[in-house]
Each structure stands twice: as C-alpha cells, then as structure tokens.
DSSP file (Angstrom, degrees, kcal/mol; ACC not computed):
  #  RESIDUE AA STRUCTURE BP1 BP2  ACC     N-H-->O    O-->H-N    N-H-->O    O-->H-N    TCO  KAPPA ALPHA  PHI   PSI    X-CA   Y-CA   Z-CA
    1    1 A X     >        0   0    0      0, 0.0     4,-2.2     0, 0.0     5,-0.2   0.000 360.0 360.0 360.0 -42.4  -21.1   -9.1   76.0
    2    2 A X  H  >  +     0   0    0      1,-0.2     4,-2.6     2,-0.2     5,-0.2   0.860 360.0  54.8 -66.0 -34.4  -21.5  -10.0   79.6
    3    3 A X  H  > S+     0   0    0      2,-0.2     4,-2.3     1,-0.2    -1,-0.2   0.910 109.2  47.5 -63.5 -41.0  -18.1  -11.7   79.7
    4    4 A X  H  > S+     0   0    0      2,-0.2     4,-2.2     1,-0.2    -2,-0.2   0.915 112.8  48.3 -65.6 -43.1  -16.5   -8.5   78.5
    5    5 A X  H  X S+     0   0    0     -4,-2.2     4,-2.4     2,-0.2    -2,-0.2   0.904 112.3  49.4 -63.4 -42.1  -18.4   -6.4   81.0
    6    6 A X  H  X S+     0   0    0     -4,-2.6     4,-2.6     2,-0.2    -2,-0.2   0.901 110.1  50.9 -62.7 -41.8  -17.4   -8.8   83.8
    7    7 A X  H  X S+     0   0    0     -4,-2.3     4,-2.3     2,-0.2    -2,-0.2   0.888 110.2  49.9 -63.5 -39.6  -13.8   -8.7   82.7
    8    8 A X  H  X S+     0   0    0     -4,-2.2     4,-1.9     2,-0.2    -2,-0.2   0.910 111.5  48.1 -66.6 -41.8  -13.9   -4.9   82.7
    9    9 A X  H  X S+     0   0    0     -4,-2.4     4,-1.8     2,-0.2    -2,-0.2   0.910 112.6  48.1 -65.3 -41.3  -15.4   -4.9   86.2
   10   10 A X  H  X S+     0   0    0     -4,-2.6     4,-3.0     1,-0.2    -1,-0.2   0.887 109.4  54.9 -64.0 -37.6  -12.8   -7.3   87.4
   11   11 A X  H  X S+     0   0    0     -4,-2.3     4,-2.6     2,-0.2    -2,-0.2   0.860 103.6  55.0 -63.1 -36.4  -10.1   -5.1   85.8
   12   12 A X  H  X S+     0   0    0     -4,-1.9     4,-1.6     2,-0.2    -1,-0.2   0.945 113.6  40.4 -61.1 -48.6  -11.3   -2.2   87.8
   13   13 A X  H  X S+     0   0    0     -4,-1.8     4,-2.4     1,-0.2    -2,-0.2   0.905 114.4  53.3 -66.5 -41.7  -10.9   -4.1   91.0
   14   14 A X  H  X S+     0   0    0     -4,-3.0     4,-2.9     1,-0.2    -2,-0.2   0.876 106.5  53.5 -62.7 -37.4   -7.6   -5.6   89.8
   15   15 A X  H  X S+     0   0    0     -4,-2.6     4,-2.0     2,-0.2    -1,-0.2   0.902 109.6  47.3 -63.8 -41.1   -6.3   -2.1   89.0
   16   16 A X  H  X S+     0   0    0     -4,-1.6     4,-1.5     2,-0.2    -2,-0.2   0.903 114.6  46.4 -66.9 -40.8   -7.0   -0.9   92.5
   17   17 A X  H  X S+     0   0    0     -4,-2.4     4,-2.2     2,-0.2    -2,-0.2   0.913 111.2  52.3 -66.5 -41.9   -5.4   -4.0   94.0
   18   18 A X  H  X S+     0   0    0     -4,-2.9     4,-2.9     1,-0.2    -2,-0.2   0.882 106.5  53.9 -61.8 -38.0   -2.4   -3.7   91.7
   19   19 A X  H  < S+     0   0    0     -4,-2.0    -1,-0.2     1,-0.2    -2,-0.2   0.879 111.2  45.7 -62.9 -38.0   -2.0    0.0   92.7
   20   20 A X  H  < S+     0   0    0     -4,-1.5    -2,-0.2     1,-0.2    -1,-0.2   0.832 116.8  44.8 -73.4 -32.7   -1.9   -1.2   96.4
   21   21 A X  H  < S+     0   0    0     -4,-2.2     2,-0.2    -5,-0.1    -2,-0.2   0.896  92.7  87.3 -78.2 -42.2    0.6   -4.0   95.7
   22   22 A X  S  < S-     0   0    0     -4,-2.9     2,-0.0    -5,-0.2    48,-0.0  -0.402  77.2-132.7 -67.3 124.6    3.0   -2.2   93.4
   23   23 A X        +     0   0    0     -2,-0.2    -1,-0.1     2,-0.1    -2,-0.1  -0.331  61.3  47.2 -74.0 159.3    5.7   -0.5   95.5
   24   24 A X  S    S-     0   0    0      2,-0.0     2,-0.7    -2,-0.0    -2,-0.0  -0.146  89.9 -69.0  99.8 166.3    6.8    3.1   94.9
   25   25 A X        -     0   0    0     -2,-0.1     2,-0.5     2,-0.0    -2,-0.1  -0.854  43.8-161.2 -99.1 116.8    5.1    6.4   94.4
   26   26 A X        -     0   0    0     -2,-0.7    -2,-0.0     1,-0.1    51,-0.0  -0.856  12.2-157.8 -99.8 127.7    3.2    6.7   91.2
   27   27 A X        +     0   0    0     -2,-0.5    -1,-0.1    50,-0.1     2,-0.1   0.594  63.9 104.6 -77.8  -8.4    2.3   10.2   90.0
   28   28 A X  S    S-     0   0    0      1,-0.1    -2,-0.1     2,-0.1     2,-0.0  -0.364  73.0-115.5 -72.6 153.8   -0.5    8.8   87.8
   29   29 A X     >  -     0   0    0      1,-0.1     4,-1.8    -2,-0.1     5,-0.1  -0.191  26.2-100.0 -82.5 176.6   -4.1    9.3   88.9
   30   30 A X  H  > S+     0   0    0      1,-0.2     4,-2.7     2,-0.2     5,-0.2   0.833 119.1  58.2 -67.2 -33.7   -6.6    6.7   89.9
   31   31 A X  H  > S+     0   0    0      2,-0.2     4,-2.5     1,-0.2    -1,-0.2   0.931 108.0  45.6 -64.5 -44.3   -8.4    6.9   86.6
   32   32 A X  H  > S+     0   0    0      2,-0.2     4,-2.6     1,-0.2    -1,-0.2   0.892 112.3  52.5 -65.2 -38.3   -5.2    5.9   84.7
   33   33 A X  H  X S+     0   0    0     -4,-1.8     4,-2.1     2,-0.2    -2,-0.2   0.923 110.7  47.1 -61.2 -44.3   -4.6    3.2   87.3
   34   34 A X  H  X S+     0   0    0     -4,-2.7     4,-2.5     2,-0.2    -2,-0.2   0.909 111.8  50.5 -65.0 -42.0   -8.1    1.8   86.7
   35   35 A X  H  X S+     0   0    0     -4,-2.5     4,-2.4     1,-0.2    -2,-0.2   0.906 111.5  47.6 -63.4 -41.3   -7.7    1.9   82.9
   36   36 A X  H  X S+     0   0    0     -4,-2.6     4,-2.7     2,-0.2    -1,-0.2   0.860 110.8  53.1 -66.8 -34.0   -4.3    0.1   83.1
   37   37 A X  H  X S+     0   0    0     -4,-2.1     4,-2.4     2,-0.2    -2,-0.2   0.907 109.0  48.2 -65.0 -41.7   -6.0   -2.4   85.4
   38   38 A X  H  X S+     0   0    0     -4,-2.5     4,-2.6     2,-0.2    -2,-0.2   0.918 112.8  48.8 -63.8 -43.2   -8.8   -3.0   82.9
   39   39 A X  H  X S+     0   0    0     -4,-2.4     4,-2.5     2,-0.2    -2,-0.2   0.919 112.3  47.8 -62.3 -43.9   -6.1   -3.4   80.1
   40   40 A X  H  X S+     0   0    0     -4,-2.7     4,-2.8     1,-0.2     5,-0.2   0.880 111.8  51.0 -63.6 -38.3   -4.1   -5.8   82.2
   41   41 A X  H  X S+     0   0    0     -4,-2.4     4,-2.8     2,-0.2     5,-0.3   0.927 110.9  47.3 -65.0 -45.3   -7.3   -7.8   83.0
   42   42 A X  H  X S+     0   0    0     -4,-2.6     4,-2.5     2,-0.2     5,-0.3   0.926 115.7  45.3 -62.4 -44.5   -8.3   -8.0   79.4
   43   43 A X  H  X S+     0   0    0     -4,-2.5     4,-2.9     2,-0.2     5,-0.3   0.925 116.0  45.3 -65.7 -44.3   -4.8   -9.1   78.3
   44   44 A X  H  X S+     0   0    0     -4,-2.8     4,-2.8     2,-0.2     5,-0.3   0.895 114.6  48.5 -68.0 -39.2   -4.4  -11.6   81.2
   45   45 A X  H  X S+     0   0    0     -4,-2.8     4,-2.0    -5,-0.2     5,-0.2   0.951 117.0  41.1 -64.8 -48.6   -7.9  -13.0   80.6
   46   46 A X  H  X S+     0   0    0     -4,-2.5     4,-2.4    -5,-0.3    -2,-0.2   0.939 119.6  44.8 -64.5 -46.7   -7.5  -13.4   76.9
   47   47 A X  H  X S+     0   0    0     -4,-2.9     4,-2.1    -5,-0.3     6,-0.2   0.923 114.1  47.7 -65.6 -45.3   -3.9  -14.7   77.2
   48   48 A X  H  <>S+     0   0    0     -4,-2.8     5,-2.6    -5,-0.3     6,-0.9   0.884 115.9  43.9 -64.9 -39.1   -4.6  -17.1   80.0
   49   49 A X  H ><5S+     0   0    0     -4,-2.0     3,-0.6    -5,-0.3    -1,-0.2   0.868 111.9  53.3 -73.8 -35.8   -7.6  -18.6   78.3
   50   50 A X  H 3<5S+     0   0    0     -4,-2.4    -2,-0.2    -5,-0.2    -1,-0.2   0.864 111.8  45.7 -66.0 -34.3   -5.9  -18.8   75.0
   51   51 A X  T 3<5S-     0   0    0     -4,-2.1    -1,-0.2    -5,-0.2    -2,-0.2   0.521 114.3-119.4 -84.7  -5.0   -3.0  -20.7   76.5
   52   52 A X  T < 5S+     0   0    0     -3,-0.6    -3,-0.2    -4,-0.4    -4,-0.1   0.709  73.2 132.2  76.5  20.5   -5.5  -23.0   78.4
   53   53 A X  S   <S-     0   0    0     -5,-2.6     2,-0.3     1,-0.2    -4,-0.2   0.831  77.6 -10.9 -73.4 -32.0   -4.2  -21.9   81.8
   54   54 A X        -     0   0    0     -6,-0.9    -2,-0.2    -9,-0.1    -1,-0.2  -0.978  66.1-119.5-159.7 165.1   -7.7  -21.3   83.1
   55   55 A X    >   -     0   0    0     -2,-0.3     3,-1.7     1,-0.1     6,-0.3  -0.630  49.1 -74.3-105.4 166.4  -11.3  -21.1   82.1
   56   56 A X  T 3  S+     0   0    0      1,-0.2    -1,-0.1    -2,-0.2     3,-0.1  -0.350 117.3  24.0 -59.8 135.7  -13.7  -18.2   82.4
   57   57 A X  T 3  S+     0   0    0      1,-0.3    -1,-0.2    -3,-0.1     2,-0.2   0.348  88.9 128.3  91.8  -6.0  -14.9  -17.7   86.0
   58   58 A X    X>  -     0   0    0     -3,-1.7     3,-1.2     1,-0.1     4,-0.8  -0.529  67.8-122.7 -83.0 152.5  -12.0  -19.4   87.7
   59   59 A X  H 3> S+     0   0    0      1,-0.3     4,-2.1     2,-0.2     3,-0.5   0.803 109.8  67.6 -62.3 -29.8  -10.2  -17.7   90.6
   60   60 A X  H 3> S+     0   0    0      1,-0.2     4,-2.6     2,-0.2    -1,-0.3   0.820  93.3  59.8 -61.6 -29.3   -6.9  -18.0   88.6
   61   61 A X  H <> S+     0   0    0     -3,-1.2     4,-1.9    -6,-0.3    -1,-0.2   0.883 104.9  47.8 -65.6 -38.4   -8.4  -15.5   86.1
   62   62 A X  H  X S+     0   0    0     -4,-0.8     4,-2.2    -3,-0.5    -2,-0.2   0.910 112.1  49.1 -68.4 -41.8   -8.7  -12.9   88.8
   63   63 A X  H  X S+     0   0    0     -4,-2.1     4,-2.4     1,-0.2    -2,-0.2   0.913 111.4  50.4 -62.1 -42.1   -5.1  -13.6   90.0
   64   64 A X  H  X S+     0   0    0     -4,-2.6     4,-2.9     1,-0.2    -1,-0.2   0.871 107.9  53.5 -61.8 -37.7   -4.0  -13.3   86.4
   65   65 A X  H  X S+     0   0    0     -4,-1.9     4,-2.2     2,-0.2    -2,-0.2   0.900 109.7  47.1 -64.9 -41.3   -5.8  -10.0   86.0
   66   66 A X  H  X S+     0   0    0     -4,-2.2     4,-2.5     2,-0.2    -2,-0.2   0.923 113.7  47.9 -65.7 -44.2   -4.1   -8.6   89.1
   67   67 A X  H  X S+     0   0    0     -4,-2.4     4,-2.5     1,-0.2    -2,-0.2   0.922 112.2  49.8 -62.5 -43.9   -0.7   -9.8   87.8
   68   68 A X  H  X S+     0   0    0     -4,-2.9     4,-2.3     1,-0.2    -1,-0.2   0.889 111.0  49.7 -61.7 -39.0   -1.4   -8.3   84.3
   69   69 A X  H  X S+     0   0    0     -4,-2.2     4,-2.4     2,-0.2    -2,-0.2   0.906 110.2  49.9 -66.8 -41.9   -2.4   -5.0   85.9
   70   70 A X  H  X S+     0   0    0     -4,-2.5     4,-2.5     2,-0.2    -2,-0.2   0.921 110.6  50.7 -62.4 -42.9    0.8   -4.9   88.0
   71   71 A X  H  X S+     0   0    0     -4,-2.5     4,-2.7     1,-0.2    -2,-0.2   0.926 111.4  47.3 -61.3 -45.1    2.9   -5.6   84.9
   72   72 A X  H  X S+     0   0    0     -4,-2.3     4,-2.8     1,-0.2    -1,-0.2   0.885 111.2  51.7 -65.1 -37.3    1.2   -2.8   82.9
   73   73 A X  H  X S+     0   0    0     -4,-2.4     4,-2.3     2,-0.2    -2,-0.2   0.909 111.7  46.8 -64.2 -41.8    1.6   -0.4   85.9
   74   74 A X  H  X S+     0   0    0     -4,-2.5     4,-2.3     2,-0.2    -2,-0.2   0.930 114.5  46.7 -65.5 -45.7    5.3   -1.2   86.0
   75   75 A X  H  X S+     0   0    0     -4,-2.7     4,-2.6     2,-0.2     5,-0.2   0.919 112.7  49.6 -62.7 -43.2    5.8   -0.9   82.3
   76   76 A X  H  X S+     0   0    0     -4,-2.8     4,-2.5     1,-0.2    -1,-0.2   0.911 111.4  49.4 -62.5 -42.3    3.8    2.4   82.2
   77   77 A X  H  X S+     0   0    0     -4,-2.3     4,-1.3     2,-0.2    -1,-0.2   0.899 112.8  46.9 -62.9 -41.2    5.9    3.7   85.1
   78   78 A X  H  X S+     0   0    0     -4,-2.3     4,-0.8     1,-0.2    -2,-0.2   0.902 115.3  45.2 -68.2 -41.3    9.2    2.8   83.3
   79   79 A X  H  < S+     0   0    0     -4,-2.6     4,-0.5     1,-0.2     3,-0.4   0.864 111.5  51.8 -72.5 -35.0    8.1    4.2   80.0
   80   80 A X  H  < S+     0   0    0     -4,-2.5     3,-0.5    -5,-0.2    -1,-0.2   0.775 105.1  56.3 -74.8 -24.3    6.8    7.5   81.5
   81   81 A X  H  < S+     0   0    0     -4,-1.3    -1,-0.2     1,-0.2    -2,-0.2   0.736  98.9  62.1 -76.0 -23.0   10.0    8.1   83.4
   82   82 A X     <        0   0    0     -4,-0.8    -1,-0.2    -3,-0.4    -2,-0.2   0.665 360.0 360.0 -76.7 -16.0   12.0    7.9   80.1
   83   83 A X              0   0    0     -3,-0.5    -1,-0.2    -4,-0.5    -2,-0.1   0.484 360.0 360.0 -79.1 360.0   10.2   10.9   78.6
C-alpha cells in the first residue's frame, strides 16, 4: 500500500514537471495534468520494474515517471485534437 501511495505522490510531481517540460499550449487543466502524471508514473514504475530496468526507490524510477507522464500528455493532446 505504501509503495502505491508513494508512486501516486511521485506521479503528482512528475505530472507537474511533465507539464513544464512538454512544449506547446495545453488547454487541459492542472487536475487532468496531475492525473495523467499519476497514470504515467504508475505505468513507468510497473513497466520499468517488470523489465528489470530499475528497482523501487531508485532515481531512475522518478525519471521514468516523468518520461511516462510526458508520453501520456503528448498522446492525450494528440487524441483530444482529433475530436
């Protein structure tokens, strides 16, 4: 349970960092950005640990969370523009 809570908190920060890193003007609000950051963090943490790229608590996990959040923000932006 604490690992999940930690991942969610890291995802919150990763979402805010991803919003600052990703170029362009996003019409989505901060709440959606944070939720996508949490989703990216969960996916990157699970995926990176499943592939053996890093272990829980390593700095690479935070970097992976930011990268996962940026990827989700880009995908969300691309999909929302098509509607």
